N, C-alpha and C positions, 0 to 999 in steps of 0.2 A: 504495500498500500505505499503511496506515496504520499507525500506533504501536505497536501492541498484535498486529497481522501482522507487523510487524515485528520485535519483541522474540522473537516465538515460535519467527521463523523464524531468527534467530540461535541461538536456546536451542536451536532442533531440531540444528542444525548445529555446536553445541558439543560436544551428545551425540553425534553420528556422529563426529565426530573423536577425543575422547574415548576412542568403544569401536572406532576403529581401532587408537587407537595402543595402546591396550591388547591387541588382537589381536598387533600391532607387537611390543609388548614381550615377552610369552609367546612369540613364534616366536624370537626373539632367544634369548631364556632356554631354551628347547629346543636351539640351537645352542651358547650356552657350555656345558650340559653334556653335550651330543655331547663334544664335543671337550675337556673336561674330564675324563670316564670314559676317553679313550686313554692306554693306558700307556706311549705318547710321544710326545713332542712336539716337532717339528720348529720352526727358528727363522720359519719360515713363520708355522708353527701358531699359536707365542702370540703371533706380531703382529696375528695375525685374533682369536685370541682377548682381546688388549688392545681391538682397533678395537670386536668385538661387545661389549663391558664399556662401552665407551664413548658409543657409541648406547643402549645400554638406559638406563645415566645419565640421556641424553640427552631421549629417552624419557620416562621415569619425571619428570622435573621439568619436562617439557611434560604430563604430564597433571596434576601438582598444582597446576599456574598453572592450566590449564584449569579444573579443580573448585574452585579458589580463586577465581577469577572469578565462575563458574557461582551459587557460595555468598551471597556479595556484591551479586549483583544482584537 
C-alpha cells in the first residue's frame, strides 16, 4: 500500500471512529436524560448517572481529539 492509500485508509478509519463515538455519545445522552427525568433516584441510580456522565465526557474528549488530528493533517 503506498503512502496516499495508507493516508486515505487512516482518514476513513478516523471518520468511522468519530461517527461511532458520536452515536455512543447520543445514546449515553438519552440514558442520562431518561434517568434524570425520574422523580426519585436511588443511590445506585445516582452512581449510574455519574458513571454515564463521565463516560459521555470521555467520549466527547476523544471526539475532539480525533477531530483536531483530522484538521491538522
